[in-house]
C-alpha positions as CSV (number, residue, x, y, z in Angstrom):
1,M,105.3,51.6,94.1
2,T,103.7,54.5,92.1
3,E,101.7,57.1,93.7
4,Q,98.5,55.8,93.4
5,D,99.4,52.4,95.2
6,Y,100.5,54.8,98.5
7,T,98.4,54.1,101.6
8,L,97.8,56.9,103.8
9,A,100.0,55.1,106.5
10,D,102.9,55.1,103.6
11,V,102.4,59.2,102.9
12,V,102.5,59.9,106.7
13,A,105.4,58.0,106.7
14,L,107.4,60.0,104.4
15,L,106.4,63.3,105.9
16,V,107.9,62.0,109.2
17,E,111.0,60.9,107.4
18,S,111.7,64.1,105.3
19,G,110.7,66.3,108.3
20,D,114.0,64.9,109.7
21,N,115.9,66.1,106.5
22,G,117.6,69.1,105.8
23,P,117.9,72.7,107.6
24,V,114.1,72.8,108.9
25,S,112.8,70.1,110.9
26,H,110.2,68.9,113.0
27,R,108.9,70.8,116.0
28,Y,108.2,68.6,119.1
29,S,106.6,69.8,122.6
30,D,109.6,70.1,124.7
31,D,110.6,73.1,121.6
32,M,109.6,76.5,122.8
33,P,106.0,77.2,120.8
34,M,106.4,79.3,117.3
35,P,105.2,82.7,117.6
36,S,101.7,82.8,116.7
37,V,100.4,85.0,114.0
38,E,96.8,85.0,115.4
39,T,98.2,86.8,118.6
40,L,100.3,88.9,116.7
41,S,97.1,90.2,115.2
42,E,95.7,90.4,118.1
43,I,98.3,92.5,119.5
44,V,98.7,95.2,116.3
45,E,94.9,95.4,116.3
46,S,95.2,96.5,119.9
47,L,97.9,99.0,119.1
48,R,95.9,100.5,116.7
49,T,93.4,100.9,118.9
50,V,95.6,102.9,121.5
51,L,97.2,104.9,118.8
52,F,94.1,106.0,117.0
53,P,91.5,105.6,120.0
54,G,88.0,105.9,119.0
55,Y,88.2,105.2,115.5
56,F,89.4,101.3,116.4
57,G,88.3,99.4,119.1
58,P,85.0,100.7,121.3
59,S,83.2,103.8,119.6
60,E,81.8,104.9,123.0
61,I,85.1,105.6,124.6
62,T,85.2,109.1,126.4
63,P,88.1,111.5,127.4
64,D,86.9,110.1,130.9
65,T,87.6,106.5,129.8
66,M,90.4,106.6,127.4
67,P,92.8,106.5,130.1
68,Y,91.4,103.4,131.5
69,Y,91.4,101.8,128.4
70,I,94.7,102.3,126.9
71,G,96.4,101.4,130.2
72,A,94.2,98.2,130.3
73,T,95.0,97.8,126.8
74,L,98.7,98.5,127.5
75,D,99.4,96.6,130.3
76,R,97.7,93.3,128.3
77,V,99.9,93.8,125.2
78,E,103.2,94.2,127.3
79,R,102.7,90.9,128.4
80,Q,101.5,89.1,125.0
81,L,103.9,90.8,123.2
82,A,106.9,89.7,125.3
83,D,105.8,86.5,124.9
84,Q,105.8,86.5,121.5
85,I,109.2,88.3,121.5
86,N,110.6,85.5,123.7
87,R,109.1,82.6,120.9
88,G,111.5,84.7,118.1
89,Y,114.7,84.6,120.3
90,C,114.4,81.1,121.2
91,F,113.2,80.2,118.0
92,V,116.3,81.8,115.9
93,C,118.7,80.5,119.3
94,E,117.2,76.8,118.4
95,M,117.7,77.1,114.9
96,E,121.0,78.3,115.0
97,S,122.7,76.8,117.7
98,G,120.4,74.0,118.3
99,G,119.8,74.7,122.2
100,K,117.6,76.2,124.6
101,C,118.6,80.3,125.0
102,R,117.7,80.5,129.1
103,E,118.3,84.3,128.7
104,C,115.7,84.8,125.9
105,A,112.7,85.2,128.6
106,D,114.0,88.3,130.6
107,R,115.2,89.8,127.3
108,A,111.7,90.1,126.3
109,R,110.0,91.4,129.1
110,D,112.9,94.3,128.7
111,V,112.6,94.6,125.0
112,A,108.8,94.5,125.3
113,R,108.7,97.6,128.3
114,T,111.1,99.8,126.3
115,F,108.9,98.9,122.7
116,I,105.9,100.6,124.4
117,T,107.7,103.7,125.9
118,R,108.0,104.3,122.3
119,L,104.3,104.3,121.3
120,P,103.6,108.1,121.8
121,A,106.6,108.6,119.1
122,I,105.2,106.1,117.2
123,R,102.3,108.1,117.4
124,R,103.0,111.5,116.5
125,L,104.7,110.0,113.2
126,L,101.6,108.4,112.1
127,L,99.6,111.6,112.6
128,K,101.9,113.3,110.5
129,D,101.0,110.6,107.7
130,V,98.0,110.8,108.0
131,G,98.4,114.4,107.6
132,A,100.2,114.0,104.4
133,A,97.7,111.8,103.0
134,Y,94.8,114.1,103.5
135,D,96.8,117.0,101.9
136,G,98.1,114.8,99.1
137,D,94.7,113.9,98.1
138,P,92.1,115.5,96.8
139,A,89.4,113.2,97.2
140,A,89.8,113.1,101.2
141,K,87.3,114.9,102.8
142,S,88.8,114.2,106.4
143,H,91.6,113.0,108.7
144,G,89.1,110.4,109.6
145,E,88.7,109.3,106.5
146,T,92.2,108.7,105.8
147,I,92.5,106.4,109.0
148,F,89.5,104.4,108.8
149,C,90.0,104.0,104.8
150,Y,93.6,104.6,103.3
151,P,95.5,101.7,103.2
152,S,98.4,103.6,103.3
153,V,97.4,104.5,106.9
154,R,97.1,101.0,107.6
155,A,100.2,99.4,106.0
156,L,102.1,102.6,107.8
157,T,100.5,102.3,111.1
158,N,102.1,98.3,110.8
159,H,105.6,99.3,109.7
160,R,106.1,101.6,112.3
161,I,105.5,99.2,114.9
162,A,107.5,96.4,112.9
163,H,110.3,99.0,112.6
164,E,110.6,99.8,116.0
165,L,110.9,96.3,116.9
166,Y,113.1,96.1,114.2
167,R,115.5,99.0,115.8
168,L,115.1,96.7,118.9
169,D,117.0,93.1,117.5
170,V,113.6,91.7,117.6
171,D,113.9,88.2,115.8
172,I,111.1,87.4,113.1
173,I,108.2,89.4,114.8
174,P,109.0,92.6,112.7
175,R,108.8,90.4,109.2
176,I,105.1,89.0,110.5
177,I,103.8,92.0,111.2
178,G,105.2,93.6,108.1
179,E,103.7,90.4,106.1
180,M,100.1,91.5,108.2
181,A,99.7,94.6,106.0
182,H,101.1,93.2,102.6
183,S,98.4,90.5,102.9
184,D,96.2,93.2,103.8
185,T,96.9,96.1,101.6
186,G,98.9,95.0,98.9
187,I,101.8,97.2,100.5
188,D,105.1,95.4,100.7
189,I,107.5,97.4,103.4
190,H,110.4,95.8,104.8
191,P,110.6,96.4,108.7
192,G,114.1,97.6,108.0
193,A,113.3,100.3,105.6
194,T,113.7,103.5,107.5
195,I,110.8,105.7,106.4
196,G,110.8,109.8,107.4
197,E,107.7,112.0,108.5
198,S,104.9,112.8,106.5
199,F,105.3,110.1,104.1
200,F,101.9,109.1,101.9
201,M,101.6,106.1,99.6
202,D,98.8,107.5,97.3
203,H,96.6,104.1,96.3
204,G,99.4,101.8,97.6
205,T,99.0,98.8,95.9
206,G,102.1,97.2,94.9
207,T,104.7,99.3,96.0
208,V,107.7,97.5,97.2
209,I,110.3,99.4,99.8
210,G,113.2,97.1,100.4
211,E,114.8,96.4,103.9
212,T,117.6,98.7,103.6
213,C,116.0,101.7,102.0
214,I,116.5,105.2,103.4
215,I,113.1,107.6,103.1
216,G,113.3,111.0,104.1
217,D,110.3,113.6,105.0
218,N,107.6,114.8,102.8
219,V,107.7,112.0,100.1
220,R,105.2,111.0,98.3
221,V,104.9,108.1,95.9
222,Y,102.2,106.1,93.8
223,Q,101.0,102.9,93.4
224,G,103.4,99.9,91.8
225,V,106.4,101.8,92.3
226,T,109.4,99.7,93.5
227,L,112.4,100.5,95.8
228,G,114.4,97.6,95.3
229,A,117.8,95.9,94.8
230,K,119.6,95.8,91.2
231,S,122.2,92.9,92.5
232,F,122.6,90.9,95.1
233,P,126.6,90.0,95.8
234,K,128.0,86.8,97.3
235,G,130.5,85.3,99.8
236,D,133.3,83.2,99.0
237,D,130.9,80.4,99.9
238,E,129.0,81.6,97.0
239,R,126.0,82.4,99.2
240,L,124.1,85.6,99.6
241,I,126.0,88.3,101.7
242,K,123.0,89.3,103.8
243,G,122.7,93.1,105.4
244,L,124.5,94.5,102.8
245,P,123.1,98.6,101.6
246,R,121.3,97.8,98.8
247,H,118.3,99.7,98.6
248,P,117.8,103.7,97.5
249,V,117.9,106.6,99.4
250,V,115.1,109.0,98.8
251,E,115.9,112.1,99.8
252,D,113.0,115.3,101.2
253,G,110.3,116.1,99.1
254,V,111.1,113.3,96.4
255,I,107.7,112.4,94.7
256,V,107.5,109.0,92.6
257,Y,104.5,108.2,90.2
258,A,103.3,105.0,89.3
259,G,104.8,102.0,88.3
260,A,108.6,103.5,88.7
261,T,110.9,101.2,89.6
262,I,114.5,102.4,91.4
263,L,117.0,99.6,92.0
264,G,120.8,99.7,94.1
265,R,122.4,102.0,96.4
266,V,121.3,105.0,94.6
267,T,120.2,108.8,95.4
268,I,117.3,110.9,94.2
269,G,117.8,114.2,95.6
270,K,116.0,116.5,97.5
271,G,112.5,117.8,95.8
272,A,113.1,115.2,92.4
273,V,110.1,114.1,90.4
274,I,110.3,110.8,89.2
275,G,107.6,110.4,86.4
276,G,105.8,107.1,86.1
277,N,107.0,103.7,84.2
278,V,110.6,105.3,84.3
279,W,113.0,102.7,85.2
280,I,116.4,104.1,87.4
281,T,119.4,102.5,88.4
282,G,121.8,106.2,89.0
283,D,121.7,108.8,91.1
284,V,119.1,111.9,90.6
285,P,120.2,115.2,91.4
286,A,118.1,117.3,93.9
287,G,115.1,118.8,91.9
288,A,115.3,117.0,88.6
289,R,112.2,115.8,87.2
290,I,112.7,112.1,85.5
291,V,110.4,111.0,82.8
292,Q,110.4,108.6,79.9
293,S,112.4,109.6,76.7
294,R,109.2,109.6,74.5
295,A,105.4,110.0,75.1
296,L,103.3,107.6,73.7
297,H,100.5,109.6,71.5
298,Q,97.6,108.0,70.1
299,S,95.5,110.5,68.0
300,F,91.6,110.6,68.4
301,T,91.0,112.9,64.6
302,D,91.5,109.8,62.7
303,G,88.9,107.5,64.1
304,S,91.7,104.9,65.3
305,G,91.4,106.0,69.0
306,I,89.2,103.9,71.2
């Protein structure tokens, strides 16, 4: 029978059958529900209003009403987040062992509460990121403009939320939150990446930062920068070995210009400057300036220029 001869019933039967094979199976009504992208998006936006009150959420908030608004928001977020964390835990338990974890719910509530206690530290980091964006871009007219308009600040808000959840060994949820920012801004930061204070991604579009990357304080990168892995070691079973340090270490005060690619577990020394479109797979000493070996020059004096 050709594909043109299939009836709707044939297609349904094939989809049902194919779902019972391989590592990804159907999920049924008695399974723990999957994490909800919609709910996680609501959680992140609620956290954004808490981290930047008055900028996001109700614009009529006042110093008198702020404690009530933040308290009510965090109370709701903690319960929503605990539920989503629990779904993530149980999804992984089912995928790995085929069983249901009875301890996930209690663990999820504890982790959600611990995460809430870390929000002041996240806010302190984000305010330094905002300052770095304002100080690093002559086009910025105010700190508020960078909060409202800059994809760097939006992506870093998601990342610093996701990174704390990653540090708390939350399954799946940090990656979903990171991918939300990726979709919104074109900036792809794995939640495992460790990023120091006052980090600024100028423009940011196309920037990629890998899972085991470590970035120091006062680092600035431009659009199209890749901090990635050079190789992916395999084990005896020919499967990729997970979790190995494989991304760059970028020390304090480094600037990486547009289009640069830095691959592998290499160290870019303190205060180094990496020029645009440079490809690096080795260590760079502190204070070095790495640029293309030959600059391209188009003469405009002979009429051949654009």
